[in-house]
N, C-alpha and C positions, 0 to 999 in steps of 0.2 A: 493224584488219585491212586490209591493202591490197587493193583491188579491181582486178584486172587489166583493162585496157581492151581491147575487142575489136579485132582487127586484120583487114586485108584491104581489098578494094575497097569504097569507100563509107564507110569509117570514118576519122576524123581523131583522132589521138592527142592529145587535149586534155581538160582538165577538164570543159568544158561538154558535150562529146559523151558523156563517160563518165557524167556526171550524167543526161543524157537517156536513155541506154539503161538505166541503173540504175532510174530512176523508172518507165520503161515496163515493165520486167521485174517490178518489185515490184507495180505496179498489176495486171498480168496475173496475178500470183501470188494476189493477194487475190480477183480474179474467179474464179480456178480453185478457190479454197477454197469459194466458193458452189456451183459446179458439182459438185465432187466430193462435198461434203456432201449435196447432193441425191441423189446415187447411194447413198451409205451409209445415209441416213435412209430411203430408199424400198426398200432391199433388206435390209441387215443386220438391222434391227429387226423385220422381218416374216418372217424365214426360219423360225422355229419355228411361227408361225401358218400359214405356207404349207405346211409339212410336215404339219401336222394336217389342213389342207384336202385335201391329196393322199391322206390316209388312212394316214399313218404309224402303225405300231404303236408300243407303248411301247418295245420293244427298238430299233426303228429310230430313235426319237428320240435314243437314245444315240449312234448313228452320226452323225446330223445334227449333233450338238454336238461330238463328239470327233474324227472323222476330218479335217474341214477344219482344225481347230486344229493337229493333228499335221503335216499336209502344209504348212500355212502356215509353221510353224517351220523345217521342212526347206528350204522355198523361200527363206527369208531367209538361211539359211546358204549356200545355193547362190548367192544373189545376190552375196554378197561375192566369190566366186570369179569370177563373170561380169563383175564391174566392170571388169576389165582387158582385156576382149575386145570391147567394143562402145562406140560413142559413147553417152555417158550420156543425153543428151536423147532421141536416137532410140530407145534401149532403153526408157526410161520411157514414151514416147508409144506405142510398139508394144504394150507390156504393157497400157496403159490402153485401147487400142482392143480388144484381145483380151478384156479384162475386160468391156467394154461388150457385146461379142457374146455373152459367156457369160451376162450378166444377161438379155439379150434371149432367149436360149434357155431360161432359167429361166421367163420369162413365157410362152413358147410352150407349155410343158408343160401349163399350165392349159387352153389351148384345144385342144391336140392330144389330151390324155387317152390316152396310150399305156398298154400293160400294164406294171405295176410302175413307176408314175411316181416313187415315192419313191426308188428306187435311181438313176434318172436324175438326180433332183434332188441326191442326195448327191454324185454324180460332179461335177456342175456346181458345187456348193458348194465342193468341194475345189479346182477350178480357180479359182474366184472368190477364195478365200483365198490360193491360190498366187500369183496375179498381184499381189494387194495386197502380199504380203511380198517379192516380187521387186522391186517398186518402192521400198519403204520405205527401205532403206539408201541407194540412189542419190539419192532425193529429199532425204533428210536431208543428205547431203554437198553436193548442189547448193545447197540453201538456205544452208548454212554458208559456201559460197564467194561468195555474192552479197549477203547481207544484212550490212551493216556492223555491227560489234559495238555501236556506240553507238545503233543504231536497232533492235536485235533485241527489246528489251523492248517498245517501242511497236508494232513490226511484228507480233510473234506474239501480243500481247494483242489487237490489233485483229483478227487472223486468227481467234483463238479465239472472239471475240464473233460474228464473221460465221458461223463454222462452227456454233456452237451455236444461233444464231438461225435459220439456214437449216434445220438438222437438225430442230429442234423444230417449225418451221412445216410442213415436208414431212411429218413424222411425223403431225401432226394432220390434214393434208390426206389422207394415205394412209388413216388410220383412218376418215375421213368417206367416202372413195370406197368402201372395203370394206364399211362399214355400209350405205351406200345400195344398192350392187349386191347384197349378201347379202339385204337385205330384199325384193328382187325375184327372188330365186332365181338370181342370176347372179354369184355370188362369183368364178367363174372369170374373168369379164370384169374385175372389179375388180383381181384379181391381175395379169392381163395388162396392164392400163393402168398399174398401179403399177410393174411391172418395166420397162415401156417408158419411163416417166418416168426411172427409174434409169439405163437404158442411154443415154438422151438426155443426161442430166446428165454421164455419164462421157465421152461423145463430145465434148461441149463442153469438158470438162476437158482431154481430149487435144489438142484444137485450140488451147486457150490455152497449154498446156505447149509446144506446137510454136512458138508465137510468142515464148516467153521466150528470153532470151539465156543461154547457158551458157559461162562463160569457160574452162572446162576441157573442151575438145572430146573428148578421150579420155584416160582415166587410163593412165599408163604401166604397162606390164606389169612385174610384179615376180616373179621366179622364187621358188618355194618358199612362196607365200602360204598354201596349204592346210596344208602341214606346220607352218609357224609358228603357224597358228591352232590346230592340235591341241596344239602345245607350250604355247601360252598357256592353253588350256583345262585342260591337265594341271596347270600351275602354279597356276592359280586354284583348282582343286579341292583342292589340298593345303593351302589356307588353311582352318583349322578353322572360324573365324567365318563365312567366306563359305559353307562347306559346310553348316553348320547353318542359316544364313539361307536358302539355296537350297532345302534340303529342306523347311523350314517353309513358304515361299511356294508352292512347287510342291505340297506336300502339302495345304495349305489349298485351293488352286485345284482340286485333284483331288477333294477331298471336297465342294466346292461343285458341281463338275461332275456329281456323282451326282444331285443334285436339280434343277440349273439348267434342263434342258429341260422339266421337268414343271410348272413354275409356269404356263407358257402353256397346257399341257394342262388343268390344274385350272381356270384362269379361263375358258377358251373352251368346254370340254366339260362339266366338272362343275358350274360355277357359271353357265354359259350367258351369259357376258358378250358384248356386242356387240363388234365390232372397235374401235369408238370408245371404249368403256369400257376395253377392254384397253390401248389407246394411252394413255388418261389415267392409268391405274394405272402404266404404265411411265414416263410423264413425271414422275409424282410422285417416283419414285426418281432419275431422271436430273437433274431440276432441283435437288433437294436436294443431290445430290453436287456439282454445279457451284457452288452457293451456299456450301456449307460448306467448300470448299477453303481459302478465306482464313482461316476460323476455325482449322482444323487446322494451317495453316501457321504462324500466330502461336503456337498452343499448342505445336507441336513446337519452334519456335525457343526458347521459354522453358523447356520441361521435357524436351526431347530426343525423338528419334524412337522410341527403345526404349519409352518409356512409352506413346506413342500406339499403337505396334504391339500392346503388351500389352492396353491398354484395348479397342481395336477388335477384336482377335482373341478377346477374351472376349465381345464383343457378337455377333459374326458367328455363333457356334454356335446362338444362340437364335432367329435369324431364321426358319428353316423351322418350328420348333415353334410359333411364334406364329400360323402359318396354321391351326392345329388348333382355335383357340378361338372363332373367329367368321368368318362368311362375309358379313357386311354390307358393302356397297360402301364406305361411309365408313371402316369399320375397315380394309379392304384399302388404301385410299389412305394412311391414317396409317401403316400397317405398311410400305408401300413408301417413304414419306418417311423413316421411321426406318432402314430398310435403306440408303437412299442416304446418310444421315448417317454410318453405321458404315463403309460401303464407301469413302466419300470419305477418311476418316482413314487407313484401312488402305492404300489405294492410294498416297496421298501419302507416308506414313511409310515404306513399304517401298521406294519409289523413292529417297527421300532416304537411307535406311539403306544401300542398295547403293552409293551414291556415297561415303558416309562410310567404309565398311569396306574398300573395295578399297585395296591398298597405294598409297602416294603414287608418282606418275609411272608407274604401271602402265597397261596397256592396258585402259581402261574398257570398250571395245566387246567385248572377249573375255569379260569378266565378265558383261555384260548379255546377250550372245548365248548363253552357256552356261546362264545362269539361265532365259532364255526357252525354250530347247530342252528343258530338264528339265521345266519347267512344262507345255509342250505335250504331252510324252510322258505325264506323269502325268494330265493332263486327259483325254487319250484313254482311259486305263485307268479313270479315274473315271466317265467318261460311259458306257463299256461296262458297268461294274458297275451303274450306275444303271439302265440299260436292262434288264439281267438281273433286278435286284431288282423293278422295276416290272412286268415281264411275269409274274412268279410271285407277286406280292403278294396277289392275290385268292385264290389257292389256299392261301397261308399263313394268311391271315386266317380262311378257312373252317375250316382244320385246327386252328388255335390257339384259335378262339373270340373273337379280338380284334375281329372284324367287328362285334360288338355295340356297341362304343364308338368304332371308327374308321369314319367314314362313307364314306371313300374309300380304295381301295388305295394311292393316291398318298401318303397320309399316312404309310404305312410307309416310303416312300422318304425323306420329309422327316425322319422320326425317325432313320433310319440316318445320313443326312447330318449331322444335328445332333450325334449321338454321336461320329462320326468327326472332325468339326471340333473338338470339345472335346478329344479325345485328341491331336490335332495341336498344339493350343494348350498343353496340359499338358506335352507333350514339349519344346516350344520355350522356355517361360518360364525354366526353370532354366539353359538353355544360352545365353540371349541375353545380350549384353554391350552396354554403352554405349560406342560408339566415340568416338574423338577427332574432334570435328566440324571439318571443314575448311571454309573459306569457300565459300559457294554464292551464285549469283545470286538475285535476288529471285523469289519465287513468281509464276508466270505472267508473269514478266518475261523474264529471260534464260534461264530453265531449261526451262520446259515448253511444250508445245503439247498441246491436247486432241486425241488421236488418234481418239477415238470412244468408244463405250460398248457393252457386251455383257452377256449374262447371267452370264458367268463372273466377270469382274473389275470390273464397273461401268465408271466412266469410265476410259479408258486414257490414260496420260500418256507423252510422249516427252521424253527429254533431247535438247536440240538444240544446246547450247553447250558441251559438254565437248570442247574442241578442243586441239590440240597447242600447246604454248608456242612462241612465236617464238624462233628460235635466237639472236637478238640480245637 
């Protein structure tokens, strides 16, 4: 891939100068990975715990999970349209600064203690996810234009290691800060400090992004982009294999969203875990997902992604039910590790499967955007349903007499989620097909970056190297 050299005063159009600005930009990008992962680790991973601290009801926990996801998907679709109206680097930096201010406002809620703080937090969480998704398509295009194809494997593998290392370190530190301040009756201070760290990380990230070179100052405006996107979506949806796949992935994530917010509620409120114990339980899942990606990658290369999808989609429905059998901390850690193993294979195989089933030379971005938008919409509905079930679970258990053997109303939410996950799996298995596998870059080499991790879908993966073929 040819890298255009910068032009203008102060630049000399020669190979040595091009190498210099490229090295400087790539170095800044790796430093930015550390800063931005500090923000995500100190904010995303503690949002559910923070909502509980603010006094969120069980129904409000559904809003905390579902609404930001929905608006995030809408923002990503809007971002595609905005790409032709602004300078890419300035737009990304502006959104990053606004996101930092949003995180700072989230932390201020803990010290301010306004009336109905949970609803303020939900609005800020919507803005937070919105800014992330406004940035994402622009950032992906930016990286695609500056990272040489021959170096993408090493570059994104190194970036992934930096991101995961920084995220886990900050995650541990955050748990320690919250446990220490909570033991002194000042959890509000711990959350304020945590989100201040997150905001500082994002501001540093914005400054580093501003120092990076962008060879494409402004994307040329193309008339009819929005209409063509809708036409691409319609064409994609007419593909039966893609339609079944999209309904399966979105349906599974929706059924997961029914129970996802309540694992934190169960650990922090019902089991009385400290914040550090909560972090360790989460890390057990995240670490296992990251470690087992290579195993699932080799397995899918040998036996196909359809088999991995079927195996893991049969494991995933059992995960909430396993929480009913024991509450010993060691058991919870093992359960979280098993959960990470299952989610790792599911995430990787569904990402690969999407690439394999889209028609050759078709617009991959349209397929990915449509699938993501459908998933976000169903996740919102699932989260709302989970909040409704959780808020009425205690009354149902008292009426039915099940309370004698279900020690927590949240267990009813887990049972419903498991049942519906099973139904989604049974619906998809006879409709799944083994697509003709097209050549793909190596796992964690040219294909993926670790975007982050969350309660809905575990480790998030991004395709970064599905690029247009050169005309020559």
